[in-house]
PyMOL Python script that loads the backbone (N, CA, C, O; Angstrom):
from pymol import cmd

cmd.read_pdbstr("""\
ATOM      1  N   MET A   1      15.759  -5.598 -16.920  1.00  0.00           N
ATOM      2  CA  MET A   1      15.120  -5.559 -15.613  1.00  0.00           C
ATOM      3  C   MET A   1      15.630  -6.730 -14.775  1.00  0.00           C
ATOM      4  O   MET A   1      15.896  -7.813 -15.296  1.00  0.00           O
ATOM      5  N   ASN A   2      15.759  -6.500 -13.503  1.00  0.00           N
ATOM      6  CA  ASN A   2      16.251  -7.512 -12.588  1.00  0.00           C
ATOM      7  C   ASN A   2      15.249  -8.676 -12.496  1.00  0.00           C
ATOM      8  O   ASN A   2      14.040  -8.453 -12.424  1.00  0.00           O
ATOM      9  N   ILE A   3      15.760  -9.916 -12.498  1.00  0.00           N
ATOM     10  CA  ILE A   3      14.899 -11.095 -12.474  1.00  0.00           C
ATOM     11  C   ILE A   3      14.092 -11.181 -11.183  1.00  0.00           C
ATOM     12  O   ILE A   3      12.948 -11.637 -11.203  1.00  0.00           O
ATOM     13  N   GLY A   4      14.667 -10.751 -10.061  1.00  0.00           N
ATOM     14  CA  GLY A   4      13.953 -10.783  -8.780  1.00  0.00           C
ATOM     15  C   GLY A   4      12.744  -9.856  -8.786  1.00  0.00           C
ATOM     16  O   GLY A   4      11.663 -10.213  -8.318  1.00  0.00           O
ATOM     17  N   ILE A   5      12.951  -8.665  -9.325  1.00  0.00           N
ATOM     18  CA  ILE A   5      11.836  -7.695  -9.404  1.00  0.00           C
ATOM     19  C   ILE A   5      10.764  -8.222 -10.349  1.00  0.00           C
ATOM     20  O   ILE A   5       9.573  -8.039 -10.093  1.00  0.00           O
ATOM     21  N   LEU A   6      11.159  -8.861 -11.415  1.00  0.00           N
ATOM     22  CA  LEU A   6      10.207  -9.407 -12.378  1.00  0.00           C
ATOM     23  C   LEU A   6       9.371 -10.521 -11.730  1.00  0.00           C
ATOM     24  O   LEU A   6       8.160 -10.583 -11.942  1.00  0.00           O
ATOM     25  N   ILE A   7       9.998 -11.387 -10.954  1.00  0.00           N
ATOM     26  CA  ILE A   7       9.264 -12.465 -10.278  1.00  0.00           C
ATOM     27  C   ILE A   7       8.290 -11.880  -9.254  1.00  0.00           C
ATOM     28  O   ILE A   7       7.145 -12.322  -9.161  1.00  0.00           O
ATOM     29  N   ILE A   8       8.743 -10.892  -8.491  1.00  0.00           N
ATOM     30  CA  ILE A   8       7.864 -10.251  -7.507  1.00  0.00           C
ATOM     31  C   ILE A   8       6.676  -9.584  -8.200  1.00  0.00           C
ATOM     32  O   ILE A   8       5.557  -9.651  -7.693  1.00  0.00           O
ATOM     33  N   ALA A   9       6.897  -8.949  -9.338  1.00  0.00           N
ATOM     34  CA  ALA A   9       5.817  -8.300 -10.076  1.00  0.00           C
ATOM     35  C   ALA A   9       4.809  -9.329 -10.598  1.00  0.00           C
ATOM     36  O   ALA A   9       3.603  -9.086 -10.564  1.00  0.00           O
ATOM     37  N   ILE A  10       5.296 -10.469 -11.077  1.00  0.00           N
ATOM     38  CA  ILE A  10       4.395 -11.516 -11.593  1.00  0.00           C
ATOM     39  C   ILE A  10       3.580 -12.125 -10.459  1.00  0.00           C
ATOM     40  O   ILE A  10       2.371 -12.315 -10.592  1.00  0.00           O
ATOM     41  N   VAL A  11       4.245 -12.434  -9.334  1.00  0.00           N
ATOM     42  CA  VAL A  11       3.537 -13.016  -8.195  1.00  0.00           C
ATOM     43  C   VAL A  11       2.510 -12.024  -7.637  1.00  0.00           C
ATOM     44  O   VAL A  11       1.386 -12.414  -7.321  1.00  0.00           O
ATOM     45  N   GLY A  12       2.881 -10.769  -7.514  1.00  0.00           N
ATOM     46  CA  GLY A  12       1.954  -9.750  -7.013  1.00  0.00           C
ATOM     47  C   GLY A  12       0.776  -9.544  -7.956  1.00  0.00           C
ATOM     48  O   GLY A  12      -0.360  -9.392  -7.507  1.00  0.00           O
ATOM     49  N   GLY A  13       1.037  -9.539  -9.253  1.00  0.00           N
ATOM     50  CA  GLY A  13      -0.039  -9.395 -10.224  1.00  0.00           C
ATOM     51  C   GLY A  13      -0.985 -10.582 -10.204  1.00  0.00           C
ATOM     52  O   GLY A  13      -2.201 -10.413 -10.294  1.00  0.00           O
ATOM     53  N   ALA A  14      -0.430 -11.783 -10.087  1.00  0.00           N
ATOM     54  CA  ALA A  14      -1.266 -12.985 -10.033  1.00  0.00           C
ATOM     55  C   ALA A  14      -2.110 -13.004  -8.762  1.00  0.00           C
ATOM     56  O   ALA A  14      -3.271 -13.413  -8.794  1.00  0.00           O
ATOM     57  N   THR A  15      -1.533 -12.565  -7.644  1.00  0.00           N
ATOM     58  CA  THR A  15      -2.279 -12.504  -6.385  1.00  0.00           C
ATOM     59  C   THR A  15      -3.446 -11.540  -6.496  1.00  0.00           C
ATOM     60  O   THR A  15      -4.558 -11.859  -6.074  1.00  0.00           O
ATOM     61  N   GLY A  16      -3.209 -10.378  -7.054  1.00  0.00           N
ATOM     62  CA  GLY A  16      -4.283  -9.401  -7.239  1.00  0.00           C
ATOM     63  C   GLY A  16      -5.348  -9.903  -8.188  1.00  0.00           C
ATOM     64  O   GLY A  16      -6.538  -9.685  -7.957  1.00  0.00           O
ATOM     65  N   LEU A  17      -4.941 -10.568  -9.250  1.00  0.00           N
ATOM     66  CA  LEU A  17      -5.898 -11.099 -10.216  1.00  0.00           C
ATOM     67  C   LEU A  17      -6.769 -12.189  -9.596  1.00  0.00           C
ATOM     68  O   LEU A  17      -7.983 -12.209  -9.799  1.00  0.00           O
ATOM     69  N   LEU A  18      -6.151 -13.090  -8.843  1.00  0.00           N
ATOM     70  CA  LEU A  18      -6.912 -14.175  -8.217  1.00  0.00           C
ATOM     71  C   LEU A  18      -7.871 -13.663  -7.144  1.00  0.00           C
ATOM     72  O   LEU A  18      -9.001 -14.141  -7.053  1.00  0.00           O
ATOM     73  N   SER A  19      -7.439 -12.705  -6.338  1.00  0.00           N
ATOM     74  CA  SER A  19      -8.335 -12.184  -5.308  1.00  0.00           C
ATOM     75  C   SER A  19      -9.493 -11.406  -5.928  1.00  0.00           C
ATOM     76  O   SER A  19     -10.613 -11.467  -5.422  1.00  0.00           O
ATOM     77  N   THR A  20      -9.243 -10.686  -7.002  1.00  0.00           N
ATOM     78  CA  THR A  20     -10.314  -9.972  -7.697  1.00  0.00           C
ATOM     79  C   THR A  20     -11.290 -10.948  -8.329  1.00  0.00           C
ATOM     80  O   THR A  20     -12.500 -10.733  -8.261  1.00  0.00           O
ATOM     81  N   ALA A  21     -10.797 -12.007  -8.938  1.00  0.00           N
ATOM     82  CA  ALA A  21     -11.669 -13.009  -9.553  1.00  0.00           C
ATOM     83  C   ALA A  21     -12.511 -13.708  -8.486  1.00  0.00           C
ATOM     84  O   ALA A  21     -13.693 -13.973  -8.706  1.00  0.00           O
ATOM     85  N   TYR A  22     -11.916 -14.005  -7.342  1.00  0.00           N
ATOM     86  CA  TYR A  22     -12.660 -14.647  -6.255  1.00  0.00           C
ATOM     87  C   TYR A  22     -13.808 -13.760  -5.782  1.00  0.00           C
ATOM     88  O   TYR A  22     -14.931 -14.235  -5.608  1.00  0.00           O
ATOM     89  N   LEU A  23     -13.531 -12.485  -5.575  1.00  0.00           N
ATOM     90  CA  LEU A  23     -14.583 -11.576  -5.120  1.00  0.00           C
ATOM     91  C   LEU A  23     -15.657 -11.388  -6.191  1.00  0.00           C
ATOM     92  O   LEU A  23     -16.844 -11.313  -5.873  1.00  0.00           O
ATOM     93  N   ALA A  24     -15.249 -11.312  -7.449  1.00  0.00           N
ATOM     94  CA  ALA A  24     -16.214 -11.110  -8.533  1.00  0.00           C
ATOM     95  C   ALA A  24     -17.124 -12.314  -8.704  1.00  0.00           C
ATOM     96  O   ALA A  24     -18.256 -12.162  -9.163  1.00  0.00           O
ATOM     97  N   ILE A  25     -16.666 -13.495  -8.350  1.00  0.00           N
ATOM     98  CA  ILE A  25     -17.484 -14.708  -8.499  1.00  0.00           C
ATOM     99  C   ILE A  25     -18.264 -15.005  -7.216  1.00  0.00           C
ATOM    100  O   ILE A  25     -19.439 -15.364  -7.282  1.00  0.00           O
ATOM    101  N   SER A  26     -17.631 -14.862  -6.059  1.00  0.00           N
ATOM    102  CA  SER A  26     -18.284 -15.288  -4.820  1.00  0.00           C
ATOM    103  C   SER A  26     -19.386 -14.344  -4.365  1.00  0.00           C
ATOM    104  O   SER A  26     -20.393 -14.806  -3.829  1.00  0.00           O
ATOM    105  N   PHE A  27     -19.232 -13.051  -4.557  1.00  0.00           N
ATOM    106  CA  PHE A  27     -20.251 -12.113  -4.080  1.00  0.00           C
ATOM    107  C   PHE A  27     -21.592 -12.324  -4.782  1.00  0.00           C
ATOM    108  O   PHE A  27     -22.608 -12.437  -4.096  1.00  0.00           O
ATOM    109  N   PRO A  28     -21.644 -12.382  -6.113  1.00  0.00           N
ATOM    110  CA  PRO A  28     -22.936 -12.677  -6.751  1.00  0.00           C
ATOM    111  C   PRO A  28     -23.450 -14.080  -6.414  1.00  0.00           C
ATOM    112  O   PRO A  28     -24.661 -14.285  -6.332  1.00  0.00           O
ATOM    113  N   ALA A  29     -22.558 -15.036  -6.220  1.00  0.00           N
ATOM    114  CA  ALA A  29     -22.988 -16.399  -5.883  1.00  0.00           C
ATOM    115  C   ALA A  29     -23.690 -16.421  -4.529  1.00  0.00           C
ATOM    116  O   ALA A  29     -24.702 -17.105  -4.376  1.00  0.00           O
ATOM    117  N   VAL A  30     -23.181 -15.697  -3.558  1.00  0.00           N
ATOM    118  CA  VAL A  30     -23.812 -15.644  -2.237  1.00  0.00           C
ATOM    119  C   VAL A  30     -25.175 -14.965  -2.338  1.00  0.00           C
ATOM    120  O   VAL A  30     -26.140 -15.416  -1.721  1.00  0.00           O
ATOM    121  N   LEU A  31     -25.257 -13.892  -3.109  1.00  0.00           N
ATOM    122  CA  LEU A  31     -26.541 -13.215  -3.266  1.00  0.00           C
ATOM    123  C   LEU A  31     -27.566 -14.121  -3.937  1.00  0.00           C
ATOM    124  O   LEU A  31     -28.723 -14.169  -3.519  1.00  0.00           O
ATOM    125  N   LEU A  32     -27.147 -14.837  -4.970  1.00  0.00           N
ATOM    126  CA  LEU A  32     -28.071 -15.753  -5.642  1.00  0.00           C
ATOM    127  C   LEU A  32     -28.502 -16.887  -4.708  1.00  0.00           C
ATOM    128  O   LEU A  32     -29.665 -17.290  -4.723  1.00  0.00           O
ATOM    129  N   TRP A  33     -27.580 -17.398  -3.904  1.00  0.00           N
ATOM    130  CA  TRP A  33     -27.919 -18.460  -2.953  1.00  0.00           C
ATOM    131  C   TRP A  33     -28.924 -17.969  -1.916  1.00  0.00           C
ATOM    132  O   TRP A  33     -29.859 -18.688  -1.564  1.00  0.00           O
ATOM    133  N   LYS A  34     -28.732 -16.746  -1.426  1.00  0.00           N
ATOM    134  CA  LYS A  34     -29.670 -16.199  -0.450  1.00  0.00           C
ATOM    135  C   LYS A  34     -31.045 -15.980  -1.078  1.00  0.00           C
ATOM    136  O   LYS A  34     -32.062 -16.251  -0.439  1.00  0.00           O
ATOM    137  N   LEU A  35     -31.089 -15.501  -2.303  1.00  0.00           N
ATOM    138  CA  LEU A  35     -32.370 -15.322  -2.982  1.00  0.00           C
ATOM    139  C   LEU A  35     -33.056 -16.664  -3.233  1.00  0.00           C
ATOM    140  O   LEU A  35     -34.272 -16.780  -3.084  1.00  0.00           O
ATOM    141  N   TYR A  36     -32.292 -17.653  -3.606  1.00  0.00           N
ATOM    142  CA  TYR A  36     -32.849 -18.996  -3.817  1.00  0.00           C
ATOM    143  C   TYR A  36     -33.468 -19.524  -2.521  1.00  0.00           C
ATOM    144  O   TYR A  36     -34.593 -20.024  -2.530  1.00  0.00           O
ATOM    145  N   ARG A  37     -32.739 -19.415  -1.409  1.00  0.00           N
ATOM    146  CA  ARG A  37     -33.268 -19.872  -0.123  1.00  0.00           C
ATOM    147  C   ARG A  37     -34.499 -19.086   0.270  1.00  0.00           C
ATOM    148  O   ARG A  37     -35.432 -19.636   0.856  1.00  0.00           O
ATOM    149  N   ARG A  38     -34.509 -17.791  -0.050  1.00  0.00           N
ATOM    150  CA  ARG A  38     -35.662 -16.943   0.283  1.00  0.00           C
ATOM    151  C   ARG A  38     -36.901 -17.400  -0.483  1.00  0.00           C
ATOM    152  O   ARG A  38     -37.986 -17.480   0.093  1.00  0.00           O
ATOM    153  N   VAL A  39     -36.754 -17.697  -1.754  1.00  0.00           N
ATOM    154  CA  VAL A  39     -37.899 -18.060  -2.592  1.00  0.00           C
ATOM    155  C   VAL A  39     -38.350 -19.488  -2.294  1.00  0.00           C
ATOM    156  O   VAL A  39     -39.548 -19.727  -2.140  1.00  0.00           O
ATOM    157  N   VAL A  40     -37.432 -20.428  -2.210  1.00  0.00           N
ATOM    158  CA  VAL A  40     -37.800 -21.840  -2.093  1.00  0.00           C
ATOM    159  C   VAL A  40     -38.176 -22.215  -0.661  1.00  0.00           C
ATOM    160  O   VAL A  40     -39.176 -22.901  -0.449  1.00  0.00           O
ATOM    161  N   HIS A  41     -37.400 -21.781   0.312  1.00  0.00           N
ATOM    162  CA  HIS A  41     -37.594 -22.237   1.692  1.00  0.00           C
ATOM    163  C   HIS A  41     -38.210 -21.176   2.609  1.00  0.00           C
ATOM    164  O   HIS A  41     -38.440 -21.442   3.789  1.00  0.00           O
ATOM    165  N   ARG A  42     -38.472 -20.009   2.094  1.00  0.00           N
ATOM    166  CA  ARG A  42     -39.044 -18.909   2.887  1.00  0.00           C
ATOM    167  C   ARG A  42     -38.161 -18.520   4.073  1.00  0.00           C
ATOM    168  O   ARG A  42     -38.666 -18.171   5.140  1.00  0.00           O
ATOM    169  N   ILE A  43     -36.850 -18.580   3.882  1.00  0.00           N
ATOM    170  CA  ILE A  43     -35.906 -18.195   4.922  1.00  0.00           C
ATOM    171  C   ILE A  43     -35.567 -16.712   4.727  1.00  0.00           C
ATOM    172  O   ILE A  43     -35.304 -16.290   3.600  1.00  0.00           O
ATOM    173  N   PRO A  44     -35.568 -15.914   5.801  1.00  0.00           N
ATOM    174  CA  PRO A  44     -35.226 -14.487   5.642  1.00  0.00           C
ATOM    175  C   PRO A  44     -33.810 -14.299   5.097  1.00  0.00           C
ATOM    176  O   PRO A  44     -32.935 -15.137   5.311  1.00  0.00           O
ATOM    177  N   LEU A  45     -33.601 -13.196   4.395  1.00  0.00           N
ATOM    178  CA  LEU A  45     -32.291 -12.926   3.795  1.00  0.00           C
ATOM    179  C   LEU A  45     -31.211 -12.704   4.851  1.00  0.00           C
ATOM    180  O   LEU A  45     -30.028 -12.884   4.565  1.00  0.00           O
ATOM    181  N   THR A  46     -31.594 -12.321   6.052  1.00  0.00           N
ATOM    182  CA  THR A  46     -30.593 -11.998   7.069  1.00  0.00           C
ATOM    183  C   THR A  46     -30.105 -13.206   7.850  1.00  0.00           C
ATOM    184  O   THR A  46     -29.239 -13.054   8.711  1.00  0.00           O
ATOM    185  N   GLN A  47     -30.619 -14.389   7.589  1.00  0.00           N
ATOM    186  CA  GLN A  47     -30.137 -15.578   8.301  1.00  0.00           C
ATOM    187  C   GLN A  47     -29.197 -16.363   7.443  1.00  0.00           C
ATOM    188  O   GLN A  47     -28.689 -17.398   7.873  1.00  0.00           O
TER     189      GLN A  47
END
""", "prot")
cmd.dss("prot")
cmd.show_as("cartoon", "prot")
cmd.util.cbc("prot")
cmd.orient("prot")
């Protein structure tokens, strides 16, 4: 296999993996933060 194609495949795979990991971690973190603020500070979820 051509080395250029291999590098592009590795970089593209790493980019997809990192963006998926970011979304998988940040989305639940935001929800938990909003729930925490709702319970502790009585702030509505929409603010």
